[in-house]
C-alpha positions as CSV (number, residue, x, y, z in Angstrom):
1,M,75.0,13.4,125.7
2,T,77.4,11.0,127.4
3,T,81.0,11.6,128.3
4,S,83.6,8.9,128.5
5,D,85.3,8.2,131.8
6,P,89.0,8.7,131.4
7,H,89.5,5.9,133.9
8,T,87.4,3.4,131.9
9,P,89.7,0.6,130.7
10,A,90.4,0.5,127.0
11,S,88.7,-2.2,124.9
12,P,90.7,-5.4,124.2
13,E,91.1,-4.2,120.6
14,G,92.4,-0.9,121.7
15,Q,94.8,-2.5,124.1
16,A,96.1,-4.8,121.4
17,A,96.6,-1.9,119.0
18,S,98.4,0.1,121.7
19,R,100.8,-2.9,122.4
20,S,101.4,-3.3,118.7
21,R,102.3,0.4,118.3
22,V,104.6,0.2,121.3
23,L,106.3,-2.9,119.8
24,R,106.7,-1.2,116.4
25,W,108.3,1.9,118.0
26,A,110.6,-0.4,120.0
27,L,111.8,-2.0,116.8
28,V,112.4,1.4,115.2
29,L,114.2,2.9,118.2
30,G,116.0,-0.4,118.8
31,A,117.4,-0.3,115.3
32,A,118.6,3.2,115.7
33,F,120.3,2.9,119.1
34,G,121.5,-0.6,118.4
35,I,123.5,0.5,115.4
36,A,124.7,3.7,117.1
37,A,126.0,1.6,120.0
38,I,128.2,-0.4,117.7
39,P,131.8,1.0,117.5
40,T,132.3,3.1,114.4
41,P,134.1,1.0,111.8
42,A,137.6,2.2,110.8
43,G,137.5,4.7,107.9
44,I,133.9,5.8,108.7
45,T,133.3,9.0,110.7
46,D,131.1,9.0,113.8
47,G,128.6,11.4,112.0
48,A,128.4,9.0,109.0
49,W,127.7,6.1,111.3
50,D,125.0,8.0,113.2
51,L,123.5,8.9,109.8
52,F,123.4,5.2,108.9
53,A,121.6,4.5,112.2
54,V,118.9,7.1,111.3
55,F,118.6,5.6,107.8
56,V,118.2,2.1,109.0
57,A,115.6,3.2,111.6
58,T,113.7,5.0,108.9
59,V,113.7,1.9,106.7
60,V,112.5,-0.2,109.7
61,G,109.8,2.3,110.2
62,L,108.7,2.0,106.6
63,M,108.4,-1.7,107.1
64,V,106.6,-1.9,110.5
65,Q,104.9,1.5,110.2
66,P,104.1,2.7,113.7
67,L,103.2,5.8,111.7
68,P,102.3,6.0,108.0
69,G,105.4,5.7,105.7
70,G,105.5,9.4,104.8
71,A,105.5,10.4,108.4
72,M,108.3,8.0,109.2
73,V,110.5,9.4,106.5
74,L,109.8,13.0,107.5
75,L,110.8,12.1,111.0
76,G,114.0,10.6,109.7
77,V,114.8,13.7,107.7
78,A,114.0,15.9,110.7
79,A,116.3,13.8,112.9
80,T,119.3,14.3,110.6
81,A,118.9,18.1,110.7
82,L,118.1,18.3,114.5
83,L,121.1,16.0,115.4
84,G,123.4,18.0,113.1
85,L,124.1,15.0,110.9
86,L,123.3,17.0,107.8
87,P,122.9,20.8,107.2
88,V,119.2,21.5,107.0
89,E,119.6,22.5,103.3
90,R,121.1,19.1,102.6
91,A,118.5,17.3,104.6
92,L,115.7,18.9,102.6
93,A,117.5,18.8,99.2
94,G,115.5,15.8,98.0
95,Y,112.4,17.8,97.9
96,G,114.0,19.9,95.2
97,D,114.9,16.9,93.0
98,P,113.3,17.2,89.6
99,I,112.3,13.5,89.5
100,V,110.4,13.9,92.8
101,W,108.4,16.7,91.1
102,L,107.9,14.5,88.0
103,V,106.2,11.8,90.2
104,L,104.1,14.4,92.0
105,A,102.9,15.9,88.7
106,A,102.2,12.4,87.3
107,F,99.9,11.7,90.3
108,F,98.0,14.9,89.6
109,M,97.6,13.9,85.9
110,S,96.3,10.5,87.0
111,R,93.6,12.4,89.0
112,G,92.5,13.9,85.7
113,M,92.4,10.5,84.1
114,L,90.0,9.3,86.8
115,K,88.0,12.5,87.0
116,T,87.2,12.6,83.3
117,G,86.4,8.9,83.0
118,L,89.0,8.5,80.2
119,G,90.5,5.5,81.9
120,R,87.2,3.6,82.0
121,R,86.5,4.5,78.4
122,I,89.9,3.0,77.4
123,A,89.1,-0.2,79.4
124,F,85.7,-0.6,77.7
125,L,87.2,-0.1,74.3
126,F,89.6,-2.9,74.9
127,I,86.9,-5.2,76.3
128,R,84.6,-4.5,73.3
129,A,87.5,-5.4,71.0
130,I,88.9,-8.5,72.5
131,G,86.7,-9.4,75.5
132,Q,84.6,-12.2,73.9
133,R,86.5,-14.9,75.7
134,S,87.8,-14.9,79.3
135,L,91.5,-14.9,78.3
136,G,90.8,-11.9,75.9
137,L,88.8,-10.2,78.7
138,G,91.8,-10.6,81.0
139,Y,94.2,-9.2,78.5
140,A,91.8,-6.3,77.6
141,L,91.9,-5.1,81.2
142,A,95.7,-5.8,81.4
143,L,96.3,-3.8,78.3
144,T,94.3,-0.9,79.8
145,E,96.6,-1.0,82.8
146,F,99.6,-1.2,80.4
147,V,98.5,2.0,78.6
148,L,97.7,3.9,81.8
149,A,101.0,2.9,83.4
150,S,102.8,5.0,80.8
151,F,101.3,7.9,82.6
152,I,100.0,7.0,86.0
153,P,102.7,6.1,88.6
154,S,100.2,4.8,91.2
155,N,99.4,1.2,90.6
156,A,96.8,1.5,93.4
157,A,95.0,4.3,91.4
158,R,95.1,2.3,88.2
159,S,94.0,-1.0,89.8
160,G,91.8,0.3,92.6
161,G,90.2,3.2,90.8
162,I,89.8,1.8,87.3
163,I,90.6,-1.9,86.7
164,F,89.4,-3.7,89.8
165,P,85.8,-2.2,89.9
166,I,85.3,-3.2,86.2
167,A,86.7,-6.7,86.7
168,R,84.6,-7.3,89.7
169,S,81.4,-6.1,88.0
170,L,82.1,-8.3,85.0
171,A,82.7,-11.3,87.3
172,E,79.4,-10.7,89.0
173,A,77.7,-10.3,85.6
174,Y,78.5,-14.0,85.2
175,D,77.2,-14.8,88.7
176,S,80.8,-15.3,90.0
177,R,81.1,-14.2,93.6
178,P,83.4,-15.2,96.5
179,G,82.5,-18.7,97.6
180,P,81.1,-21.6,95.5
181,T,80.9,-19.6,92.3
182,A,84.3,-17.9,92.5
183,E,85.8,-20.3,90.0
184,R,83.4,-19.3,87.2
185,L,85.4,-16.2,86.4
186,G,86.2,-14.0,89.4
187,A,89.1,-16.1,90.8
188,F,90.8,-16.1,87.4
189,L,90.4,-12.4,86.8
190,M,91.7,-11.4,90.3
191,V,94.9,-13.5,90.0
192,F,95.4,-12.7,86.2
193,L,95.1,-9.0,86.6
194,Y,97.3,-8.8,89.7
195,Q,100.2,-10.8,88.1
196,C,99.9,-8.9,84.8
197,M,99.9,-5.6,86.8
198,V,103.2,-6.7,88.4
199,V,104.8,-7.1,84.9
200,T,103.3,-3.8,83.8
201,C,104.9,-2.0,86.8
202,A,108.3,-3.1,85.5
203,V,107.8,-1.8,82.0
204,F,107.6,2.0,82.7
205,L,109.5,4.4,84.9
206,T,106.0,5.5,85.9
207,G,104.8,1.9,86.4
208,Q,104.8,2.4,90.2
209,A,105.9,5.2,92.5
210,S,109.2,3.6,93.6
211,N,110.7,3.2,90.1
212,A,111.9,6.8,90.0
213,L,113.5,6.2,93.4
214,I,115.2,3.0,92.1
215,A,116.4,5.0,89.0
216,T,118.0,7.5,91.4
217,F,119.8,4.7,93.3
218,A,121.1,3.3,90.0
219,A,122.6,6.7,89.1
220,Q,124.1,7.2,92.6
221,T,125.6,3.8,92.9
222,A,126.6,2.7,89.4
223,G,126.3,5.9,87.3
224,V,123.6,4.3,85.2
225,Q,121.0,6.8,83.9
226,L,117.6,5.1,83.7
227,T,115.6,7.8,82.1
228,Y,111.9,7.3,81.0
229,S,112.9,6.3,77.5
230,A,115.9,4.2,78.6
231,W,113.7,2.3,81.1
232,L,111.0,1.7,78.6
233,V,113.2,0.6,75.7
234,G,115.1,-1.8,78.0
235,A,111.8,-3.3,79.3
236,M,109.7,-3.4,76.1
237,V,110.9,-6.8,74.7
238,P,111.0,-8.8,77.9
239,G,107.9,-6.9,79.2
240,I,105.7,-7.9,76.3
241,A,107.0,-11.4,76.3
242,G,106.5,-11.5,80.1
243,L,102.8,-10.4,79.8
244,L,102.1,-13.1,77.2
245,V,103.9,-15.8,79.2
246,V,102.5,-14.9,82.6
247,G,99.0,-14.4,81.3
248,L,98.9,-17.8,79.6
249,L,100.4,-19.4,82.6
250,I,97.7,-18.1,84.8
251,Y,95.1,-19.2,82.3
252,Y,96.3,-22.8,82.6
253,V,97.2,-23.1,86.3
254,S,94.1,-21.1,87.5
255,P,91.6,-21.5,84.6
256,P,88.1,-20.0,84.7
257,E,85.1,-22.3,84.3
258,V,83.5,-19.7,81.9
259,R,85.7,-19.6,78.8
260,H,83.3,-17.7,76.5
261,T,82.3,-14.2,77.7
262,P,80.2,-12.5,75.0
263,R,78.2,-10.7,77.7
264,A,81.4,-8.8,78.7
265,A,81.7,-7.3,75.3
266,Q,78.0,-6.5,75.3
267,I,78.4,-4.8,78.7
268,A,81.3,-2.8,77.3
269,R,79.2,-1.7,74.3
270,E,76.4,-0.6,76.6
271,E,78.7,1.3,78.9
272,L,80.3,3.1,75.9
273,A,76.9,4.0,74.6
274,R,75.9,5.3,78.0
275,M,79.1,7.4,78.2
276,G,78.3,8.8,74.8
277,P,80.9,10.6,72.6
278,M,84.0,12.0,74.3
279,V,83.3,15.3,75.9
280,R,85.6,18.3,76.1
281,D,87.5,17.4,79.3
282,E,88.1,13.8,78.0
283,K,89.5,15.1,74.8
284,L,91.8,17.6,76.6
285,M,92.9,14.8,79.0
286,L,93.7,12.5,76.0
287,G,95.6,15.3,74.3
288,V,97.7,16.0,77.4
289,F,98.2,12.2,77.8
290,G,99.6,12.0,74.3
291,L,101.6,15.2,74.5
292,V,103.4,14.2,77.7
293,A,104.0,10.6,76.7
294,V,105.6,11.7,73.4
295,L,107.7,14.4,75.0
296,W,108.9,11.9,77.7
297,M,109.9,9.4,75.0
298,T,111.7,12.0,72.9
299,T,113.8,13.9,75.4
300,A,117.0,13.2,73.5
301,L,115.5,15.4,70.6
302,H,114.3,18.4,72.5
303,H,116.2,18.2,75.8
304,I,113.2,19.3,77.9
305,H,113.5,17.7,81.4
306,Y,110.9,15.1,82.3
307,A,109.8,17.1,85.3
308,A,109.3,20.2,83.1
309,V,107.2,18.1,80.7
310,A,105.0,16.8,83.6
311,L,104.5,20.4,84.9
312,L,103.5,21.5,81.4
313,G,100.8,18.8,81.5
314,I,99.6,19.9,84.9
315,G,99.6,23.6,83.7
316,V,97.4,22.7,80.7
317,L,94.9,20.7,82.9
318,L,94.7,23.6,85.4
319,L,94.3,26.3,82.8
320,S,91.7,24.4,80.9
321,G,89.7,23.6,84.0
322,V,90.0,19.8,83.7
323,L,91.7,19.9,87.1
324,T,91.0,22.5,89.8
325,W,93.4,23.6,92.5
326,E,91.2,21.8,95.0
327,D,91.8,18.6,93.0
328,V,95.5,19.1,93.3
329,C,95.4,20.0,97.0
330,S,93.2,17.0,97.9
331,E,95.3,14.4,96.1
332,R,96.6,12.9,99.3
333,A,98.4,9.9,97.7
334,A,100.5,12.4,95.6
335,W,101.6,14.5,98.6
336,D,102.3,11.3,100.6
337,V,104.6,10.0,97.9
338,F,106.3,13.5,97.6
339,I,107.1,13.4,101.3
340,W,108.6,9.9,101.5
341,Y,110.2,10.0,98.1
342,G,111.9,13.3,98.6
343,G,113.1,12.4,102.0
344,L,114.5,9.1,100.9
345,V,116.4,10.8,98.1
346,S,118.0,13.0,100.6
347,L,118.9,10.3,103.1
348,A,120.1,7.8,100.5
349,G,122.1,10.4,98.7
350,A,123.8,11.5,101.8
351,L,124.5,7.9,102.9
352,S,126.0,7.1,99.5
353,E,128.6,9.8,100.1
354,T,129.8,8.3,103.5
355,G,131.6,5.3,102.1
356,I,129.4,2.9,104.1
357,T,127.8,1.3,101.1
358,R,131.2,0.8,99.5
359,R,132.6,-0.8,102.7
360,F,129.6,-3.2,102.8
361,A,130.1,-4.2,99.2
362,E,133.8,-4.8,99.7
363,T,133.2,-6.9,102.8
364,S,130.3,-8.9,101.2
365,A,132.2,-9.5,98.0
366,G,134.3,-11.9,100.0
367,F,131.5,-14.4,99.8
368,T,131.6,-14.4,96.0
369,T,135.4,-14.4,95.6
370,G,136.4,-16.7,92.8
371,W,133.0,-16.9,91.3
372,P,132.4,-15.8,87.7
373,W,130.6,-12.4,87.8
374,W,127.5,-13.8,86.1
375,V,127.1,-16.5,88.8
376,A,127.4,-13.9,91.5
377,L,124.9,-11.7,89.8
378,A,122.4,-14.6,89.4
379,I,122.6,-15.8,93.0
380,L,122.5,-12.2,94.4
381,L,119.5,-11.5,92.2
382,L,117.6,-14.5,93.4
383,V,118.3,-13.6,97.0
384,Y,117.2,-10.0,96.4
385,F,114.0,-11.2,94.6
386,Y,112.7,-13.8,97.0
387,A,113.6,-11.7,100.1
388,H,110.3,-9.9,99.1
389,Y,108.4,-12.5,101.1
390,G,109.5,-10.4,104.0
391,F,108.4,-7.1,102.7
392,A,105.0,-5.5,102.2
393,S,106.3,-2.6,100.2
394,I,108.5,-2.3,97.1
395,T,109.7,1.0,98.4
396,A,110.9,-0.4,101.7
397,H,112.6,-3.4,100.0
398,A,114.3,-1.3,97.4
399,T,115.4,1.3,99.9
400,A,116.9,-1.3,102.2
401,M,118.5,-3.6,99.6
402,Y,118.9,-2.1,96.1
403,T,122.0,-0.1,96.7
404,P,124.0,-2.6,98.7
405,F,123.1,-5.5,96.4
406,L,124.0,-3.4,93.4
407,A,127.3,-2.4,95.0
408,V,128.2,-6.1,95.7
409,M,127.4,-7.0,92.1
410,L,129.7,-4.3,90.9
411,V,132.5,-5.5,93.1
412,A,132.0,-9.0,91.8
413,G,132.7,-7.7,88.3
414,A,129.2,-7.5,86.8
415,P,128.7,-4.8,84.1
416,P,127.1,-1.8,85.8
417,A,124.2,-1.3,83.4
418,L,123.3,-5.0,83.4
419,A,123.3,-5.2,87.2
420,A,121.4,-2.0,87.6
421,M,118.7,-2.9,85.1
422,A,118.3,-6.5,86.3
423,L,117.8,-5.3,89.9
424,A,115.5,-2.4,88.8
425,Y,113.1,-4.6,86.9
426,S,113.2,-7.4,89.5
427,S,112.2,-4.8,92.1
428,N,108.8,-4.8,90.5
429,L,108.5,-8.4,89.4
430,M,109.2,-9.7,92.9
431,A,105.8,-8.3,94.1
432,S,104.2,-11.3,92.4
433,V,105.1,-13.7,95.2
434,T,102.5,-12.7,97.8
435,H,99.2,-11.0,98.2
436,Y,100.8,-8.1,100.0
437,G,103.8,-7.6,97.6
438,T,102.6,-4.2,96.4
439,T,99.6,-1.9,97.1
440,P,97.0,-3.5,94.7
441,G,97.7,-6.9,96.2
442,P,95.3,-6.5,99.2
443,I,92.7,-5.0,96.8
444,Y,92.6,-8.1,94.5
445,F,93.1,-10.6,97.3
446,G,90.7,-8.8,99.6
447,A,87.9,-9.4,97.1
448,G,87.7,-12.9,98.6
449,Y,87.8,-15.0,95.4
450,V,91.1,-16.8,96.1
451,S,92.6,-18.5,99.1
452,Q,96.0,-17.4,100.4
453,A,97.6,-20.8,99.7
454,R,96.4,-20.7,96.1
455,W,97.5,-17.1,95.7
456,W,101.0,-17.8,96.9
457,R,101.3,-21.0,94.8
458,V,100.3,-19.2,91.6
459,G,102.5,-16.3,92.6
460,L,105.5,-18.6,92.9
461,F,104.8,-20.0,89.5
462,A,104.4,-16.5,88.0
463,S,107.6,-15.3,89.7
464,I,109.6,-18.2,88.2
465,A,108.2,-17.5,84.7
466,S,108.9,-13.8,85.0
467,L,112.5,-14.4,86.1
468,L,113.1,-16.9,83.3
469,V,111.7,-14.5,80.6
470,W,113.2,-11.3,81.9
471,M,116.6,-12.7,82.8
472,S,117.0,-14.6,79.5
473,L,115.5,-12.2,76.9
474,G,116.5,-9.1,79.0
475,P,120.3,-9.4,78.9
476,L,120.2,-10.4,75.2
477,W,118.0,-7.4,74.4
478,W,120.2,-5.0,76.4
479,K,123.3,-6.4,74.7
480,L,121.7,-5.8,71.3
481,L,121.0,-2.3,72.4
482,G,124.6,-1.8,73.4
483,V,123.7,-1.1,77.0
484,W,126.5,-3.5,78.3
């Protein structure tokens, strides 16, 4: 057995990683101390300004990540309590927010979907039905994700755990692999599924983990309640149109060489035959899926809170043995989201009470003075949307920019519900622009079928198409609904 010499120089890779970590911490601490050093603006208390410094440092930490995101938020929460900026009860209040528990429970239910194999069965059923051609194959997998998004708030779990492995195996079944044969089918599927996934994220409150956080910001800033049903109803018409338009656009700007895919449907039939009839756990999972989805969409009738419905679903899965307590405890992604989401709810909620956001909005509104509100809304929305080139996380982007941009739109005279919903849906659609826009991006891009230049070019086209569809049909649909 050999022992390492503590005086042995670190490897070049280790030294580079160490320098990178030091630089990231310097950015985080520099943001905190830099803001704290600025004289406190008139009308803002010293404690509120220090809280703002901690909040900004936390957001910078989410972006550059010297530690994982959950750890950075936890440190931010701890700092507010240790520095006396918030009472400890207030600093930890976000972890008692019912919506935080809804997201946590939904992650646990997604574990059941993966564990029982129900998600794969749904995918193969769609492929068997409409997968005879490459476009139908793409939509079969996109529709699977659409169904699962009504229930599973982790787009990484849906794409990485269910959709991507099936898509890659189908591409390889047509001898399409990274390199010379990528264009046969694989390149098309990777881009198609990612861009459709981005649209799907926008359709459901559970479309991705940050949507519930965005809904909280909308309520805090504009008093707009984006419940599960309100979010879904508002997104349904532009969302379905967006899926059709974006899917067809990808088919024409990044077409596959193989247009006819009968083998995919045959593979689906073989996989379904191998899986056999639904077993007890799958049936229970399907029953819980249906029960929870129906109760979430009919809250106005029974008045049971979304979080209570989610906990009911988890209770059924635990009592029936579909999930074990070990499954719950080992679901690391769920607990990570719980930590950063609950912490951000606390920090953002406390910051919204300080008056800093309102002061920012009043100051920034000077740039839009004299503009019609709809012009101000459109320009601010475009800036918000394409600023995502600088973010590798919807969470970090929304945390940093959703509230201030919404506040400025309100000061410019935009209807609160229109502004809140346009920003909320755009917070998902903006992930289309890069290969790192949201968590599944590196999964699909990392398969190696598509170059970065092509990915960004197609992403730009898809982003323009999404904005045109959602911001034309969307306001008309919301007006018809009486939202604004």
